[in-house]
C-alpha positions in Angstrom: 55.0 87.4 -26.7 52.3 85.9 -28.6 54.7 84.4 -31.1 56.8 82.9 -28.2 53.6 81.2 -26.5 52.5 79.7 -29.9 55.7 78.6 -30.7 55.7 76.5 -27.2 52.2 75.4 -28.0 53.3 74.2 -31.5 56.4 72.4 -30.1 54.4 70.6 -27.4 51.8 69.3 -29.8 54.5 68.6 -32.3 56.4 66.2 -29.7 53.2 64.5 -28.9 52.3 64.0 -32.5 55.9 62.2 -32.9 55.1 59.9 -29.9 51.8 59.0 -31.6 53.1 58.6 -34.9 56.2 56.4 -33.6 53.9 54.0 -32.0 51.7 53.5 -35.1 55.0 53.1 -37.3 56.6 50.7 -35.1 54.0 47.9 -35.5 54.5 44.7 -33.5 56.7 42.6 -35.4 56.0 38.5 -35.4 58.7 36.0 -35.5 59.8 35.0 -38.9 60.6 31.8 -38.1 63.8 29.7 -38.8 65.3 26.4 -38.4 65.0 25.2 -35.0 68.9 24.7 -34.8 69.5 28.2 -35.2 67.9 29.7 -32.0 70.7 29.8 -29.5 69.9 29.0 -25.6 68.5 31.7 -23.7 68.6 32.6 -19.9 65.7 34.3 -18.9 66.5 36.4 -15.7 63.8 37.6 -13.7 64.4 39.8 -10.4 61.3 39.7 -8.3 60.1 40.8 -4.9 56.5 40.6 -3.6 53.6 39.6 -5.8 52.5 42.3 -8.6 49.1 42.4 -10.2 48.2 39.3 -11.8 51.7 38.0 -11.5 50.6 34.4 -11.9 49.5 35.1 -15.4 52.8 37.1 -16.3 54.9 34.5 -15.2 52.9 31.6 -17.0 53.4 33.8 -20.2 57.1 33.0 -19.8 56.3 29.4 -19.6 54.2 29.5 -22.8 56.9 30.6 -24.9 57.3 28.9 -28.4 61.2 28.7 -28.2 63.2 25.4 -28.6 65.7 26.0 -25.6 65.6 28.4 -22.7 65.7 28.3 -18.9 64.1 30.9 -16.4 66.0 32.0 -13.3 64.2 34.0 -10.6 66.3 36.1 -8.0 64.4 36.9 -4.8 65.7 38.4 -1.5 64.7 35.4 0.5 63.2 32.2 0.1 60.3 33.5 2.8 59.2 36.1 0.3 55.4 34.7 -0.7 56.4 35.0 -4.5 58.4 31.8 -4.2 55.4 29.6 -3.7 53.5 31.3 -6.6 56.5 30.6 -8.9 56.6 27.1 -7.7 53.0 26.4 -8.5 53.3 27.7 -11.8 56.6 25.8 -12.9 55.6 22.7 -11.7 52.9 22.9 -14.4 55.7 23.4 -16.9 58.3 20.6 -16.1 60.0 20.9 -19.5 61.3 24.4 -18.8 64.3 24.5 -16.4 63.6 26.6 -13.5 65.7 28.0 -10.5 64.7 30.2 -7.8 67.7 31.6 -6.2 67.8 33.5 -2.9 70.4 36.2 -3.7 69.7 38.4 -0.2 69.4 42.0 -0.5 72.1 44.9 -0.8 70.9 48.4 0.2 74.4 49.8 -0.9 74.2 48.9 -4.7 71.2 48.8 -7.0 69.0 45.9 -5.8 68.0 44.9 -9.1 71.6 44.7 -10.8 72.7 42.7 -7.6 70.1 40.1 -8.2 71.1 39.9 -12.3 74.6 39.6 -11.2 74.1 36.6 -8.8 71.4 34.9 -11.5 74.3 35.4 -14.2 76.7 33.2 -12.5 74.0 30.3 -12.7 72.7 30.9 -15.8 73.7 28.5 -19.0 72.5 30.6 -22.2 74.4 32.3 -24.9 71.8 35.2 -24.3 70.5 36.7 -21.3 66.6 38.1 -21.5 66.3 40.5 -18.5 62.6 41.2 -17.8 60.7 42.7 -14.9 58.2 40.8 -12.8 55.2 42.9 -14.4 55.9 42.1 -17.9 53.8 39.7 -19.8 54.4 38.5 -23.3 53.2 36.5 -26.4 54.3 32.9 -27.3 56.7 34.2 -30.3 58.2 37.2 -28.5 61.6 35.5 -27.6 62.0 34.1 -31.1 61.1 37.6 -32.6 63.9 39.2 -30.2 66.5 36.6 -31.0 65.8 36.8 -34.7 66.9 40.4 -34.6 70.2 39.4 -32.9 70.8 37.0 -35.4 70.0 38.5 -38.4 71.2 42.0 -37.7 74.2 41.4 -35.7 72.9 43.1 -32.6 74.4 42.7 -29.1 71.5 44.2 -27.1 67.9 44.2 -28.3 65.4 46.5 -26.5 61.6 46.3 -26.5 59.0 49.1 -26.5 56.5 48.7 -23.8 52.7 49.1 -23.8 50.8 49.6 -20.4 47.8 47.4 -20.0 45.2 46.1 -17.6 43.9 49.2 -15.9 41.4 49.0 -13.2 41.9 52.1 -11.3 42.3 55.7 -12.6 45.9 56.1 -11.4 46.8 52.7 -13.4 45.2 54.4 -16.4 47.4 57.4 -16.0 50.4 55.1 -15.5 49.6 52.7 -18.5 48.7 55.5 -20.7 51.9 57.4 -19.6 53.8 54.2 -20.6 52.3 53.7 -24.4 52.4 57.4 -25.4 55.2 59.1 -23.6 57.7 56.4 -22.6 57.4 54.3 -25.6 56.5 57.2 -27.7 59.3 59.4 -26.8 61.9 56.5 -26.9 61.0 55.3 -30.4 60.9 58.8 -31.8 64.3 59.3 -30.3 65.5 56.1 -32.2 64.0 57.0 -35.3 64.5 61.1 -35.6 67.5 61.4 -33.7 69.3 58.0 -33.9 69.5 58.2 -30.1 69.6 54.7 -28.7 67.7 55.3 -25.6 67.2 51.6 -23.7 64.5 50.9 -21.2 65.2 47.9 -18.9 61.7 46.4 -18.9 62.9 43.9 -21.4 66.4 43.6 -22.7 67.9 40.7 -24.6 71.7 41.0 -24.1 74.6 39.0 -25.7 76.3 37.2 -22.7 79.7 37.6 -24.3 79.2 41.3 -24.6 78.3 42.0 -21.1 80.7 39.7 -19.9 83.5 42.0 -21.5 82.6 44.5 -18.8 82.8 41.9 -16.1 79.0 41.1 -16.1 76.2 43.0 -14.7 77.9 43.6 -11.1 80.1 46.3 -13.3 76.5 48.6 -13.5 75.8 47.8 -9.8 76.7 51.4 -8.6 74.0 53.2 -10.8 70.2 53.1 -10.3 69.5 53.8 -14.0 71.4 50.6 -15.0 69.2 50.3 -18.2 70.3 53.5 -19.7 74.0 53.2 -18.3 74.1 49.7 -19.9 72.9 51.2 -23.3 75.4 54.0 -23.2 78.2 51.7 -22.4 77.5 49.4 -25.3 77.2 52.0 -27.5 80.4 53.7 -26.8 82.2 50.2 -26.8 81.3 49.8 -30.2 78.3 47.2 -29.4 75.3 47.4 -31.6 72.0 48.1 -30.2 68.5 47.9 -31.9 65.1 47.3 -31.6 62.8 45.3 -33.9 59.5 46.6 -32.1 58.7 43.5 -30.5 56.3 45.0 -28.0 56.0 43.5 -24.3 53.2 44.4 -21.9 53.7 46.1 -18.7 50.8 44.9 -16.5 49.3 47.2 -14.0 45.9 47.2 -12.6 46.0 48.9 -9.1 48.1 51.8 -9.0 47.0 54.7 -7.3 47.2 58.5 -8.1 49.5 58.8 -5.1 51.7 55.5 -6.4 51.8 57.2 -9.9 53.0 60.3 -8.4 55.8 58.6 -6.5 56.8 56.7 -9.7 56.8 59.6 -11.9 58.9 61.6 -9.0 61.5 58.8 -9.1 61.6 58.8 -12.9 62.2 62.3 -13.1 65.0 62.2 -10.8 66.7 59.5 -12.8 66.2 61.7 -16.2 67.3 64.6 -14.3 70.7 63.3 -13.2 71.2 61.2 -16.6 70.8 64.3 -19.0 70.1 67.6 -17.5 70.1 69.6 -20.7 67.6 67.5 -22.1 65.5 67.4 -19.0 65.0 71.1 -18.8 63.3 71.0 -22.4 60.7 68.1 -21.0 58.7 70.6 -19.8 57.5 71.6 -23.3 56.1 68.2 -23.6 53.3 69.1 -21.2 50.9 70.5 -23.3 48.2 71.2 -20.8 50.6 73.3 -19.0 51.8 75.2 -22.0 48.5 75.5 -23.4 47.5 77.5 -20.4 49.9 80.1 -21.1 47.5 81.3 -23.8 45.3 82.7 -21.1 47.3 85.8 -20.2 48.6 86.3 -23.7 45.4 86.0 -25.7 42.7 86.9 -23.4 39.3 86.1 -24.8 40.7 84.3 -27.8 42.2 81.6 -25.3 38.6 80.4 -24.3 38.7 79.0 -27.9 42.4 78.3 -28.2 42.6 76.3 -25.0 40.1 73.7 -25.7 41.1 73.3 -29.2 44.8 72.5 -28.1 43.5 70.3 -25.3 41.4 68.4 -27.9 44.3 67.9 -30.2 46.4 66.5 -27.4 43.5 64.1 -26.1 42.9 63.0 -29.5 46.9 61.9 -30.1 46.7 60.2 -26.7 43.6 58.2 -27.4 45.0 57.2 -30.9 48.0 55.8 -29.0 45.9 54.0 -26.6 43.6 52.6 -29.3 46.8 51.5 -31.2 48.7 49.7 -28.5 45.6 48.7 -26.4 42.8 48.1 -29.0 42.2 44.5 -27.3 41.1 45.8 -24.3 37.8 44.4 -23.0 36.9 47.9 -21.6 38.3 50.2 -24.2 35.3 52.4 -24.6 35.1 53.2 -20.9 39.0 53.8 -20.9 38.7 56.3 -23.8 36.1 58.2 -22.2 38.5 58.9 -19.2 41.3 59.8 -21.4 40.6 63.6 -21.5 40.6 63.4 -17.6 43.8 61.2 -17.7 45.4 63.6 -19.9 45.0 66.7 -17.8 45.4 65.1 -14.4 48.5 63.4 -15.7 49.9 66.6 -17.0 49.2 68.5 -13.8 51.0 66.0 -11.8 53.8 65.6 -14.1 54.3 69.4 -14.0 54.6 69.5 -10.1 56.8 66.3 -10.4 59.2 68.3 -12.8 60.5 70.5 -10.2 61.3 67.8 -7.5 64.8 66.9 -8.9 66.0 70.5 -8.1 65.3 70.0 -4.3 65.7 66.5 -3.9 68.2 63.7 -5.0 66.5 61.0 -2.7 64.9 58.1 -4.6 62.3 55.7 -2.9 62.4 52.6 -4.3 61.7 48.9 -3.1 60.9 50.0 0.2 64.1 51.9 0.8 65.6 55.5 0.2 68.3 55.9 -1.9 70.5 59.2 -2.7 71.6 59.6 -6.2 74.0 61.8 -8.2 75.3 62.3 -11.7 74.4 59.7 -14.0 72.5 58.1 -11.0 75.4 57.1 -9.2 74.3 55.8 -5.5 75.1 57.5 -2.6 78.0 55.0 -1.4 80.0 55.5 -4.7 79.8 59.3 -4.6 81.1 59.1 -1.3 84.1 57.1 -2.5 84.6 59.2 -5.3 84.7 62.3 -2.9 87.2 60.7 -0.7 89.4 59.8 -3.8 89.4 63.5 -5.1 90.1 64.7 -1.5 
């Protein structure tokens, strides 16, 4: 039993070490700089709903790109959404950037984000589509760097790792630390060590011709985890997927502990329905929980083992946070909070880990959606059941 517990703890620390090393190894890439004529036109597709934290600055960052030819298309449910006024005020200051705001309507029976992308796609002019969420903030050379990966390496989809930034609440610090350490570290580690091309849809540069070969974005509208399905579909169809570690920033300042729990619960259900065998092993990444197993086994020695294990875990997450958010003006204060962040986050994620076993309902964008295998949406599940009857 002692050997088993030590093995669990070792595996957990090793996985977290991989996450940390991966974030250090994949330093942010800057654009090389090619002839202006070599950069193809890009259509930036942004599905939006409501106003996120510091959304004005997020949108402005896309208007300050050092890129010769691009347009920005925003998809909203309705022109009555307050975000349309914000977009309009920003776009007026950058008249040289072609901008369109398109009311796509809301579809509750399919993935709302993919529905918006499918509508925007029909009006887009670019050879490449850059899909990015509304809470993403970028640097001026980001698009050049992504496009250079497409041109120089013959890639059809370029994925960006994400760093969490802008925390002002304890909940937002938990979420940002989770994104930087676990999410990006896990994804980059999977790419590096296991050649597993995991795609996260916060930022994806996609070749128009490639996605059109499936019929466009609408091909993926019946799945909630559209980014992973797009990645798997591209790979199985022989299209090349890559990342050149051009990081983008997920800006989040106001999340609460409750909203963190809700988001983790949603993501857990998506991962469970995508790859269940992998999901079962995720509990081993939770070092606080695995470390607690030393108490019934090692008794008095556990009083030394447990804090040592937690110290190593906190050290790794702190190193990751410094690596990706070293320019945070409140860095010291947040580093002091990291130990509490790690413990609370691990305990919440342990509770969240059980949710997919008793619920397949996902709360997203103000609605409740039932999902099944590979995150297929409820109406699609019903259609399959009818066909199989």
